[in-house]
DSSP file (Angstrom, degrees, kcal/mol; ACC not computed):
  #  RESIDUE AA STRUCTURE BP1 BP2  ACC     N-H-->O    O-->H-N    N-H-->O    O-->H-N    TCO  KAPPA ALPHA  PHI   PSI    X-CA   Y-CA   Z-CA
    1    1 A X              0   0    0      0, 0.0     2,-0.2     0, 0.0     0, 0.0   0.000 360.0 360.0 360.0 131.3   -0.1    0.0    0.0
    2    2 A X        -     0   0    0      1,-0.1     2,-0.2     3,-0.0     3,-0.0  -0.487 360.0-126.6 -66.5 133.1    1.3    3.5   -1.0
    3    3 A X        -     0   0    0     -2,-0.2     2,-0.1     1,-0.1    -1,-0.1  -0.596  30.6-105.0 -79.6 149.5    1.7    5.9    1.8
    4    4 A X        -     0   0    0     -2,-0.2     2,-0.1     1,-0.1    -1,-0.1  -0.447  44.3 -97.5 -70.0 146.8    0.0    9.3    1.4
    5    5 A X        -     0   0    0     -2,-0.1     2,-1.0     1,-0.1    -1,-0.1  -0.423  32.3-116.0 -71.3 141.0    2.3   12.2    0.5
    6    6 A X        +     0   0    0      1,-0.2     3,-0.5    -2,-0.1    -1,-0.1  -0.650  34.0 179.8 -77.3 101.0    3.4   14.4    3.2
    7    7 A X  S    S+     0   0    0     -2,-1.0    -1,-0.2     1,-0.2     4,-0.1   0.527  71.7  64.5 -82.7  -8.9    1.9   17.7    2.4
    8    8 A X  S    S+     0   0    0      2,-0.1     2,-0.4     0, 0.0    -1,-0.2   0.660  88.5  78.3 -87.8 -18.3    3.2   19.7    5.4
    9    9 A X  S    S-     0   0    0     -3,-0.5     2,-0.2     1,-0.0     0, 0.0  -0.740  88.0-114.0 -93.2 139.8    7.0   19.3    4.4
   10   10 A X        -     0   0    0     -2,-0.4     2,-0.8     1,-0.1    -2,-0.1  -0.480  20.5-137.7 -62.6 131.3    8.4   21.5    1.6
   11   11 A X    >   -     0   0    0     -2,-0.2     3,-0.9     1,-0.1     4,-0.3  -0.889  17.0-170.5 -99.9 104.6    9.4   19.7   -1.5
   12   12 A X  T 3  S+     0   0    0     -2,-0.8     3,-0.2     1,-0.2    -1,-0.1   0.716  83.4  44.3 -63.5 -27.0   12.7   21.2   -2.6
   13   13 A X  T 3  S+     0   0    0      1,-0.1     3,-0.3     2,-0.1    -1,-0.2   0.305  80.9 102.4-105.1  10.0   12.9   19.5   -5.9
   14   14 A X  S <  S+     0   0    0     -3,-0.9    -1,-0.1     1,-0.2    -2,-0.1   0.905  92.3  32.7 -62.8 -47.7    9.2   20.0   -7.1
   15   15 A X  S    S+     0   0    0     -4,-0.3     2,-0.5    -3,-0.2    -1,-0.2   0.481  88.3 116.9 -98.0   2.9   10.0   22.8   -9.5
   16   16 A X        +     0   0    0     -3,-0.3     2,-0.5    -4,-0.1    -3,-0.0  -0.536  35.1 177.2 -76.1 124.2   13.5   21.8  -10.7
   17   17 A X        -     0   0    0     -2,-0.5     3,-0.1     3,-0.0    -3,-0.0  -0.942  24.2-138.1-125.1 108.7   13.6   21.1  -14.4
   18   18 A X        -     0   0    0     -2,-0.5     2,-0.1     1,-0.1     3,-0.1  -0.264  27.1-103.9 -64.4 147.2   17.2   20.3  -15.6
   19   19 A X        -     0   0    0      1,-0.1    -1,-0.1     2,-0.0     2,-0.1  -0.468  41.2-104.4 -66.6 144.5   18.2   21.8  -18.9
   20   20 A X        -     0   0    0      1,-0.1     3,-0.2    -2,-0.1    -1,-0.1  -0.408  17.4-138.0 -66.7 146.5   18.3   19.4  -21.7
   21   21 A X  S    S+     0   0    0      1,-0.2     2,-0.7    -2,-0.1    96,-0.5   0.857  98.0  43.8 -68.6 -38.4   21.7   18.2  -22.8
   22   22 A X  S    S-     0   0    0     94,-0.1     2,-0.4     2,-0.0    -1,-0.2  -0.890  87.8-141.7-108.1 103.5   20.7   18.5  -26.4
   23   23 A X        +     0   0    0     -2,-0.7     2,-0.3    92,-0.3    82,-0.2  -0.471  33.3 163.1 -71.8 124.2   18.9   21.7  -27.1
   24   24 A X        -     0   0    0     -2,-0.4     2,-0.2    81,-0.1    78,-0.1  -0.945  37.7-114.7-138.1 154.1   16.1   21.1  -29.6
   25   25 A X        -     0   0    0     -2,-0.3     2,-0.1    77,-0.3    17,-0.0  -0.517  43.6-100.1 -79.4 157.1   12.9   22.8  -30.8
   26   26 A X    >>  -     0   0    0     -2,-0.2     3,-0.9     1,-0.1     4,-0.8  -0.515  37.3-114.2 -71.4 155.1    9.6   21.1  -30.2
   27   27 A X  H >> S+     0   0    0      1,-0.3     3,-1.3     2,-0.2     4,-0.7   0.933 115.8  55.3 -58.7 -49.4    8.5   19.3  -33.4
   28   28 A X  H 34 S+     0   0    0      1,-0.3    -1,-0.3     2,-0.2     3,-0.3   0.756  99.5  62.7 -53.4 -29.6    5.5   21.7  -33.8
   29   29 A X  H <4 S+     0   0    0     -3,-0.9    -1,-0.3     1,-0.2    -2,-0.2   0.774 117.1  24.5 -71.6 -27.7    7.8   24.8  -33.7
   30   30 A X  H << S+     0   0    0     -3,-1.3    -1,-0.2    -4,-0.8    -2,-0.2   0.213  83.3 142.5-122.9   7.9    9.8   24.0  -36.7
   31   31 A X     <  +     0   0    0     -4,-0.7     2,-0.3    -3,-0.3     3,-0.0  -0.293  23.6 147.6 -57.1 142.3    7.3   21.7  -38.7
   32   32 A X        -     0   0    0      1,-0.0     6,-0.1     9,-0.0    -2,-0.0  -0.959  57.0-111.3-171.8 157.0    7.6   22.4  -42.4
   33   33 A X  S    S+     0   0    0     -2,-0.3     2,-0.3     4,-0.1    -1,-0.0   0.805  98.5  32.9 -69.0 -27.6    7.4   20.7  -45.8
   34   34 A X  S  > S-     0   0    0      1,-0.1     4,-1.9    -3,-0.0     5,-0.1  -0.874  78.2-119.5-129.9 159.4   11.0   21.0  -46.6
   35   35 A X  H  > S+     0   0    0     -2,-0.3     4,-2.4     1,-0.2     5,-0.2   0.870 116.8  52.5 -66.9 -33.7   14.4   20.9  -44.7
   36   36 A X  H  > S+     0   0    0      1,-0.2     4,-2.1     2,-0.2    -1,-0.2   0.877 111.1  46.6 -70.8 -36.4   15.2   24.5  -46.0
   37   37 A X  H  > S+     0   0    0      2,-0.2     4,-2.5     1,-0.2    -1,-0.2   0.869 111.1  53.1 -73.2 -32.6   11.7   25.7  -44.7
   38   38 A X  H  X S+     0   0    0     -4,-1.9     4,-2.2     2,-0.2    -2,-0.2   0.922 109.7  47.9 -66.5 -41.8   12.4   23.9  -41.3
   39   39 A X  H  X S+     0   0    0     -4,-2.4     4,-2.8     2,-0.2    -2,-0.2   0.898 109.3  53.3 -61.4 -45.3   15.7   25.6  -41.0
   40   40 A X  H  X S+     0   0    0     -4,-2.1     4,-2.5     1,-0.2    -2,-0.2   0.920 109.6  48.3 -55.3 -47.3   14.1   28.9  -41.8
   41   41 A X  H  X S+     0   0    0     -4,-2.5     4,-2.1     2,-0.2    -1,-0.2   0.878 111.6  50.8 -58.0 -40.4   11.5   28.4  -39.0
   42   42 A X  H  X S+     0   0    0     -4,-2.2     4,-2.7     2,-0.2     5,-0.2   0.950 111.1  47.5 -68.2 -45.5   14.3   27.4  -36.6
   43   43 A X  H  X S+     0   0    0     -4,-2.8     4,-2.7     1,-0.2    -2,-0.2   0.932 110.1  52.5 -55.0 -46.1   16.2   30.6  -37.5
   44   44 A X  H  X S+     0   0    0     -4,-2.5     4,-1.9    34,-0.2    -1,-0.2   0.868 112.5  46.2 -63.6 -38.4   13.1   32.8  -37.1
   45   45 A X  H  X S+     0   0    0     -4,-2.1     4,-3.3     2,-0.2    -1,-0.2   0.883 109.8  53.0 -69.9 -39.4   12.5   31.2  -33.6
   46   46 A X  H  X S+     0   0    0     -4,-2.7     4,-1.3     1,-0.2    -2,-0.2   0.930 112.6  45.0 -59.5 -47.8   16.2   31.7  -32.6
   47   47 A X  H  X S+     0   0    0     -4,-2.7     4,-0.6    -5,-0.2     3,-0.4   0.923 113.4  50.0 -69.7 -37.5   15.9   35.3  -33.5
   48   48 A X  H  < S+     0   0    0     -4,-1.9     3,-0.5     1,-0.2    -2,-0.2   0.915 114.3  44.7 -53.0 -51.0   12.6   35.7  -31.7
   49   49 A X  H  < S+     0   0    0     -4,-3.3    -1,-0.2     1,-0.2    -2,-0.2   0.638  94.6  78.5 -77.6 -12.7   13.9   34.1  -28.5
   50   50 A X  H  < S-     0   0    0     -4,-1.3    -1,-0.2    -3,-0.4    -2,-0.2   0.892  87.0-139.7 -69.5 -34.9   17.3   36.0  -28.4
   51   51 A X     <  +     0   0    0     -4,-0.6     2,-0.2    -3,-0.5    -1,-0.1   0.292  67.2 102.4  94.2 -11.8   15.7   39.2  -27.0
   52   52 A X  S    S-     0   0    0     -5,-0.2    -1,-0.4     1,-0.1    -2,-0.1  -0.605  80.3 -99.4 -94.2 162.2   17.8   41.5  -29.2
   53   53 A X     >  -     0   0    0     -2,-0.2     4,-2.1     1,-0.1     5,-0.2  -0.353  30.1-116.6 -70.0 163.1   16.7   43.3  -32.3
   54   54 A X  H  > S+     0   0    0      1,-0.2     4,-2.0     2,-0.2    20,-0.1   0.741 117.2  60.3 -75.9 -16.0   17.6   41.8  -35.6
   55   55 A X  H  > S+     0   0    0      2,-0.2     4,-2.3     3,-0.2    -1,-0.2   0.910 109.0  44.5 -71.8 -42.4   19.7   44.9  -36.3
   56   56 A X  H  > S+     0   0    0      2,-0.2     4,-2.1     1,-0.2    -2,-0.2   0.913 113.0  48.3 -71.5 -39.2   21.8   44.1  -33.2
   57   57 A X  H  X S+     0   0    0     -4,-2.1     4,-3.1     2,-0.2     5,-0.3   0.911 110.9  53.0 -63.5 -44.0   22.1   40.4  -34.0
   58   58 A X  H  X S+     0   0    0     -4,-2.0     4,-2.0     2,-0.2    11,-0.3   0.911 111.2  46.3 -59.3 -40.7   23.1   41.4  -37.6
   59   59 A X  H  X S+     0   0    0     -4,-2.3     4,-2.6     2,-0.2     5,-0.2   0.945 113.9  47.6 -70.0 -42.4   25.9   43.7  -36.2
   60   60 A X  H  X S+     0   0    0     -4,-2.1     4,-2.4     1,-0.2    -2,-0.2   0.912 114.0  46.7 -65.0 -41.0   27.1   41.0  -33.8
   61   61 A X  H  X S+     0   0    0     -4,-3.1     4,-2.6     2,-0.2     6,-0.3   0.906 110.8  53.2 -68.8 -37.3   27.1   38.3  -36.6
   62   62 A X  H  X>S+     0   0    0     -4,-2.0     4,-1.5    -5,-0.3     5,-0.9   0.966 112.6  45.0 -64.9 -44.4   28.9   40.8  -39.0
   63   63 A X  H  <5S+     0   0    0     -4,-2.6    -1,-0.2     1,-0.2    -2,-0.2   0.920 114.3  48.5 -66.4 -38.6   31.6   41.3  -36.4
   64   64 A X  H  <5S+     0   0    0     -4,-2.4    -2,-0.2    -5,-0.2    -1,-0.2   0.922 122.9  30.3 -70.5 -39.5   31.9   37.6  -35.6
   65   65 A X  H  <5S-     0   0    0     -4,-2.6    -1,-0.2     2,-0.2    -2,-0.2   0.489 102.2-127.0 -93.5  -7.7   32.2   36.3  -39.2
   66   66 A X  T  <5S+     0   0    0     -4,-1.5     2,-0.3    -5,-0.3    -3,-0.2   0.882  74.9 108.1  51.5  46.4   33.9   39.5  -40.5
   67   67 A X  S   <S-     0   0    0     -5,-0.9     2,-0.5    -6,-0.3    -1,-0.3  -0.959  80.4 -96.1-136.7 159.0   31.4   39.8  -43.2
   68   68 A X        +     0   0    0     -2,-0.3     2,-0.4    -3,-0.1    -9,-0.1  -0.617  43.7 177.1 -78.3 126.3   28.5   42.3  -43.7
   69   69 A X        -     0   0    0     -2,-0.5     2,-0.2   -11,-0.3    -7,-0.2  -0.998   8.5-164.4-124.3 128.7   25.2   40.9  -42.4
   70   70 A X     >  -     0   0    0     -2,-0.4     4,-2.0     1,-0.1     3,-0.2  -0.700  34.5-111.8-110.2 168.7   22.2   43.0  -42.5
   71   71 A X  H  > S+     0   0    0     -2,-0.2     4,-3.0     1,-0.2     5,-0.2   0.889 118.8  56.5 -60.7 -39.1   18.8   42.9  -40.9
   72   72 A X  H  > S+     0   0    0      2,-0.2     4,-2.2     1,-0.2    -1,-0.2   0.878 105.3  51.9 -62.7 -36.6   17.3   42.2  -44.4
   73   73 A X  H  > S+     0   0    0      2,-0.2     4,-2.5     1,-0.2    -1,-0.2   0.932 109.4  46.7 -64.0 -44.7   19.5   39.2  -44.7
   74   74 A X  H  X S+     0   0    0     -4,-2.0     4,-2.3     2,-0.2    -2,-0.2   0.926 110.3  55.7 -61.4 -42.5   18.4   37.8  -41.4
   75   75 A X  H  X S+     0   0    0     -4,-3.0     4,-0.8     1,-0.2    -2,-0.2   0.908 109.7  47.0 -53.1 -44.7   14.8   38.5  -42.5
   76   76 A X  H  < S+     0   0    0     -4,-2.2     3,-0.4     1,-0.2     6,-0.2   0.892 110.9  49.2 -69.5 -39.7   15.4   36.5  -45.6
   77   77 A X  H  < S+     0   0    0     -4,-2.5    -1,-0.2     1,-0.2    -2,-0.2   0.908 113.2  49.5 -65.8 -37.5   17.0   33.5  -43.7
   78   78 A X  H  < S+     0   0    0     -4,-2.3     2,-0.5   -35,-0.2    -1,-0.2   0.622  95.7  93.0 -72.1 -16.5   14.1   33.6  -41.3
   79   79 A X     <  -     0   0    0     -4,-0.8     3,-0.3    -3,-0.4     5,-0.1  -0.683  58.3-161.0 -89.2 125.4   11.6   33.6  -44.1
   80   80 A X  S    S+     0   0    0     -2,-0.5    -1,-0.1     1,-0.2   -40,-0.1   0.654  92.7  56.6 -68.7 -13.6   10.1   30.3  -45.6
   81   81 A X  S    S+     0   0    0    -44,-0.1     2,-0.3     2,-0.0    -1,-0.2   0.662  87.2  88.4 -94.6 -21.6    9.0   32.0  -48.6
   82   82 A X        -     0   0    0     -3,-0.3     0, 0.0    -6,-0.2     0, 0.0  -0.624  68.8-144.6 -76.3 137.4   12.5   33.3  -49.7
   83   83 A X        +     0   0    0     -2,-0.3     2,-0.8     2,-0.1    -1,-0.1   0.415  69.3 109.6 -75.8   0.2   14.6   31.0  -51.8
   84   84 A X        -     0   0    0     -8,-0.2     2,-0.2    -5,-0.1    -5,-0.1  -0.712  53.0-163.5 -93.9 112.1   17.7   32.3  -50.0
   85   85 A X        -     0   0    0     -2,-0.8     2,-0.2     1,-0.1    -8,-0.1  -0.595  23.5-108.3 -95.5 158.0   19.3   29.8  -47.7
   86   86 A X        -     0   0    0     -2,-0.2     2,-0.1    -9,-0.2    -1,-0.1  -0.540  34.2-122.0 -81.0 141.9   21.8   30.7  -44.9
   87   87 A X     >  -     0   0    0     -2,-0.2     4,-2.9     1,-0.1     5,-0.3  -0.411  23.6-111.5 -77.9 157.5   25.5   29.6  -45.6
   88   88 A X  H  > S+     0   0    0      1,-0.2     4,-2.2     2,-0.2     5,-0.2   0.875 117.0  52.8 -58.8 -36.6   27.2   27.3  -43.1
   89   89 A X  H  > S+     0   0    0      1,-0.2     4,-2.7     2,-0.2    -1,-0.2   0.925 111.1  44.9 -63.1 -49.2   29.5   29.9  -42.0
   90   90 A X  H  > S+     0   0    0      2,-0.2     4,-3.0     1,-0.2    -2,-0.2   0.860 112.4  52.3 -68.5 -35.9   26.8   32.4  -41.3
   91   91 A X  H  X S+     0   0    0     -4,-2.9     4,-3.0     2,-0.2     5,-0.2   0.930 110.7  48.5 -64.4 -42.7   24.7   29.7  -39.5
   92   92 A X  H  X S+     0   0    0     -4,-2.2     4,-2.5    -5,-0.3     5,-0.2   0.957 112.7  48.9 -59.7 -47.9   27.7   28.8  -37.2
   93   93 A X  H  X S+     0   0    0     -4,-2.7     4,-3.0     2,-0.2     5,-0.2   0.903 110.0  49.4 -55.1 -46.0   28.1   32.5  -36.6
   94   94 A X  H  X S+     0   0    0     -4,-3.0     4,-2.8     1,-0.2     6,-0.4   0.934 111.2  50.7 -65.0 -43.2   24.4   33.0  -35.7
   95   95 A X  H  X>S+     0   0    0     -4,-3.0     4,-2.4     2,-0.2     5,-0.6   0.921 114.0  44.7 -58.9 -43.5   24.6   30.0  -33.3
   96   96 A X  H  <5S+     0   0    0     -4,-2.5    -2,-0.2    -5,-0.2    -1,-0.2   0.942 115.1  47.2 -67.4 -45.5   27.7   31.5  -31.6
   97   97 A X  H  <5S+     0   0    0     -4,-3.0    -2,-0.2    -5,-0.2    -1,-0.2   0.894 122.1  35.4 -68.6 -38.4   26.2   35.0  -31.4
   98   98 A X  H  <5S-     0   0    0     -4,-2.8    -1,-0.2    -5,-0.2    -2,-0.2   0.755  96.7-133.5 -86.4 -24.2   22.8   33.8  -30.0
   99   99 A X  T  <5 +     0   0    0     -4,-2.4     2,-0.7    -5,-0.3    -3,-0.2   0.653  65.7 128.6  80.8  10.8   24.1   31.0  -28.0
  100  100 A X    > < +     0   0    0     -5,-0.6     3,-0.7    -6,-0.4     4,-0.2  -0.866  34.8 178.1-113.9 104.0   21.4   28.8  -29.5
  101  101 A X  T >>  +     0   0    0     -2,-0.7     4,-1.7     1,-0.2     3,-0.7   0.476  58.3 100.2 -79.1  -6.1   22.3   25.5  -31.0
  102  102 A X  H 3> S+     0   0    0      1,-0.2     4,-3.0     2,-0.2   -77,-0.3   0.832  75.5  56.1 -50.1 -40.9   18.8   24.6  -31.8
  103  103 A X  H <> S+     0   0    0     -3,-0.7     4,-1.6     1,-0.2    -1,-0.2   0.895 106.4  50.3 -62.1 -35.7   19.1   25.5  -35.4
  104  104 A X  H <> S+     0   0    0     -3,-0.7     4,-2.2    -4,-0.2    -1,-0.2   0.878 111.9  48.5 -59.2 -44.3   22.0   23.2  -35.9
  105  105 A X  H  X S+     0   0    0     -4,-1.7     4,-1.2   -82,-0.2    -2,-0.2   0.872 108.5  53.5 -71.2 -37.8   20.0   20.3  -34.3
  106  106 A X  H  < S+     0   0    0     -4,-3.0     4,-0.4    -5,-0.2    -1,-0.2   0.878 113.9  43.2 -64.7 -34.7   16.9   21.1  -36.5
  107  107 A X  H  < S+     0   0    0     -4,-1.6     3,-0.3    -5,-0.2    -2,-0.2   0.886 117.2  45.3 -71.4 -38.1   19.2   20.8  -39.6
  108  108 A X  H >X>S+     0   0    0     -4,-2.2     5,-1.7     1,-0.2     3,-1.5   0.551  86.4  92.3 -82.2 -15.1   21.0   17.8  -38.4
  109  109 A X  G ><5S+     0   0    0     -4,-1.2     3,-2.2     1,-0.3    -1,-0.2   0.930  85.3  50.1 -56.8 -52.4   17.9   15.8  -37.2
  110  110 A X  G 345S+     0   0    0     -4,-0.4    -1,-0.3    -3,-0.3    -2,-0.1   0.701 108.1  54.9 -64.1 -12.2   17.3   13.9  -40.5
  111  111 A X  G <45S-     0   0    0     -3,-1.5    -1,-0.3     2,-0.2    -2,-0.2   0.540 114.5-118.0 -91.7  -8.2   20.9   12.9  -40.6
  112  112 A X  T <<5S+     0   0    0     -3,-2.2     2,-0.3    -4,-0.7    -3,-0.2   0.796  73.9 122.3  75.5  28.0   20.7   11.3  -37.1
  113  113 A X      < -     0   0    0     -5,-1.7    -1,-0.3    -8,-0.1     2,-0.3  -0.835  41.4-163.2-120.6 160.3   23.2   13.7  -35.6
  114  114 A X        -     0   0    0     -2,-0.3     2,-0.6    -3,-0.1    -9,-0.1  -0.954  18.9-130.5-140.4 157.4   23.2   16.2  -32.8
  115  115 A X        +     0   0    0     -2,-0.3     2,-0.3   -92,-0.2   -92,-0.3  -0.930  31.4 176.0-107.2 125.8   25.1   19.2  -31.5
  116  116 A X        -     0   0    0     -2,-0.6   -94,-0.1   -94,-0.1     2,-0.1  -0.845  40.6 -83.6-121.1 166.1   26.1   19.0  -27.7
  117  117 A X    >   -     0   0    0    -96,-0.5     3,-1.9    -2,-0.3     4,-0.3  -0.314  36.3-120.0 -58.8 140.9   28.1   21.4  -25.7
  118  118 A X  G >  S+     0   0    0      1,-0.3     3,-1.4     2,-0.2     4,-0.4   0.756 108.5  73.5 -57.7 -24.8   31.9   20.9  -25.8
  119  119 A X  G 3  S+     0   0    0      1,-0.3     3,-0.4     2,-0.1     4,-0.3   0.779  92.9  54.0 -60.3 -25.7   31.9   20.3  -22.1
  120  120 A X  G <> S+     0   0    0     -3,-1.9     4,-1.9     1,-0.2     3,-0.3   0.486  81.1  92.8 -87.6  -5.4   30.3   17.0  -22.6
  121  121 A X  H <> S+     0   0    0     -3,-1.4     4,-2.9    -4,-0.3     5,-0.2   0.871  82.3  53.7 -53.9 -44.1   32.9   15.7  -25.0
  122  122 A X  H  > S+     0   0    0     -3,-0.4     4,-2.5    -4,-0.4    -1,-0.2   0.894 109.1  48.9 -60.3 -38.8   35.0   14.1  -22.4
  123  123 A X  H  > S+     0   0    0     -4,-0.3     4,-2.8    -3,-0.3    -1,-0.2   0.888 110.9  51.3 -62.5 -39.5   31.9   12.1  -21.1
  124  124 A X  H  X S+     0   0    0     -4,-1.9     4,-2.2     1,-0.2    -1,-0.2   0.912 109.4  49.2 -63.7 -44.6   31.2   11.1  -24.6
  125  125 A X  H  X S+     0   0    0     -4,-2.9     4,-2.2     1,-0.2    -2,-0.2   0.917 110.8  50.8 -64.6 -41.5   34.7    9.9  -25.1
  126  126 A X  H  X S+     0   0    0     -4,-2.5     4,-2.5     1,-0.2    -2,-0.2   0.935 111.3  47.4 -61.1 -46.2   34.5    7.9  -21.8
  127  127 A X  H  X S+     0   0    0     -4,-2.8     4,-2.3     1,-0.2    -1,-0.2   0.854 110.5  52.7 -66.9 -29.8   31.3    6.2  -22.8
  128  128 A X  H  X S+     0   0    0     -4,-2.2     4,-2.4     2,-0.2    -1,-0.2   0.880 109.7  49.2 -60.8 -45.6   32.7    5.4  -26.3
  129  129 A X  H  X S+     0   0    0     -4,-2.2     4,-2.2     2,-0.2    -2,-0.2   0.841 108.3  53.0 -68.7 -33.7   35.7    3.8  -24.6
  130  130 A X  H  X S+     0   0    0     -4,-2.5     4,-3.1     2,-0.2     5,-0.3   0.962 109.4  49.6 -62.5 -48.7   33.4    1.8  -22.3
  131  131 A X  H  X S+     0   0    0     -4,-2.3     4,-2.3     1,-0.2    -2,-0.2   0.929 111.4  48.0 -58.7 -45.0   31.5    0.4  -25.2
  132  132 A X  H  X S+     0   0    0     -4,-2.4     4,-2.6     1,-0.2    -1,-0.2   0.895 112.6  50.1 -59.3 -40.5   34.7   -0.5  -27.1
  133  133 A X  H  X S+     0   0    0     -4,-2.2     4,-1.9     2,-0.2    -2,-0.2   0.905 110.0  48.0 -63.1 -42.5   35.9   -2.2  -24.0
  134  134 A X  H  X S+     0   0    0     -4,-3.1     4,-2.4     2,-0.2    -2,-0.2   0.901 112.3  50.4 -64.6 -42.6   32.8   -4.2  -23.4
  135  135 A X  H  X S+     0   0    0     -4,-2.3     4,-2.5    -5,-0.3    -2,-0.2   0.950 110.6  49.4 -63.2 -47.4   32.8   -5.3  -27.1
  136  136 A X  H  X S+     0   0    0     -4,-2.6     4,-2.2     1,-0.2    -1,-0.2   0.858 110.0  50.9 -65.2 -33.3   36.4   -6.4  -26.8
  137  137 A X  H  X S+     0   0    0     -4,-1.9     4,-2.7     2,-0.2    -1,-0.2   0.911 110.3  49.6 -64.3 -41.5   35.7   -8.4  -23.6
  138  138 A X  H  X S+     0   0    0     -4,-2.4     4,-2.3     2,-0.2    -2,-0.2   0.925 111.5  48.7 -65.3 -40.8   32.8  -10.1  -25.4
  139  139 A X  H  X S+     0   0    0     -4,-2.5     4,-1.8     1,-0.2    -1,-0.2   0.868 112.1  49.1 -64.0 -39.4   35.1  -10.9  -28.3
  140  140 A X  H  X S+     0   0    0     -4,-2.2     4,-2.2    -5,-0.2    -1,-0.2   0.888 111.4  49.4 -64.8 -39.0   37.7  -12.3  -25.9
  141  141 A X  H  X S+     0   0    0     -4,-2.7     4,-2.4     2,-0.2    -2,-0.2   0.890 111.9  48.5 -70.3 -34.5   35.1  -14.4  -24.1
  142  142 A X  H  X S+     0   0    0     -4,-2.3     4,-1.6     2,-0.2    -1,-0.2   0.855 112.7  48.2 -70.6 -34.9   33.8  -15.8  -27.5
  143  143 A X  H  X S+     0   0    0     -4,-1.8     4,-1.9     2,-0.2    -2,-0.2   0.880 111.3  50.7 -72.5 -40.5   37.4  -16.6  -28.6
  144  144 A X  H  X S+     0   0    0     -4,-2.2     4,-2.7     2,-0.2     5,-0.2   0.927 111.5  48.4 -63.5 -46.0   38.1  -18.3  -25.2
  145  145 A X  H  X S+     0   0    0     -4,-2.4     4,-1.9     1,-0.2    -1,-0.2   0.845 111.6  48.5 -62.4 -36.0   34.9  -20.3  -25.6
  146  146 A X  H  X S+     0   0    0     -4,-1.6     4,-1.2     2,-0.2    -1,-0.2   0.794 110.7  51.0 -67.5 -35.8   35.9  -21.3  -29.1
  147  147 A X  H  X S+     0   0    0     -4,-1.9     4,-0.9     2,-0.2     3,-0.3   0.933 112.3  47.4 -71.5 -44.9   39.4  -22.3  -27.9
  148  148 A X  H >< S+     0   0    0     -4,-2.7     3,-1.0     1,-0.2    -2,-0.2   0.936 110.4  52.2 -65.6 -44.4   37.9  -24.5  -25.1
  149  149 A X  H 3< S+     0   0    0     -4,-1.9    -1,-0.2     1,-0.2    -2,-0.2   0.814 108.6  51.4 -65.8 -27.5   35.4  -26.1  -27.5
  150  150 A X  H 3<        0   0    0     -4,-1.2    -1,-0.2    -3,-0.3    -2,-0.2   0.674 360.0 360.0 -78.3 -21.0   38.2  -27.1  -30.0
  151  151 A X    <<        0   0    0     -3,-1.0    -1,-0.2    -4,-0.9    -2,-0.1   0.540 360.0 360.0 -69.1 360.0   40.4  -28.8  -27.4
């Protein structure tokens, strides 16, 4: 039988929501008919969520990539109706300027890839090493079993 919840004690962890390791848009936020339109919607959401004006973001992006980027260019990148796609250099600069990796993840979703913060690289390397170690141990055990069976 389950005990009733203690309502007189404060629950310190009730409202804690950890940040996701992989920043992503909700599917409905970037749903579109084509990858290019999905990327345009992702860019539009990133620009909206940033809090700065598009002029300010364009100036920061221009300085970051050492190329002239205007508000009109950002508007074109964010528009699903314009055939103008953002270059990889400018997309990387936009992600760096806004600190929002979700456009990369929206673009890479179909390829089965993700972008994660560099601080997690050591953890990923460790997990990959563990996987390789476990596979090597299984191969060793299989070879031992085969050796014993042939004696």
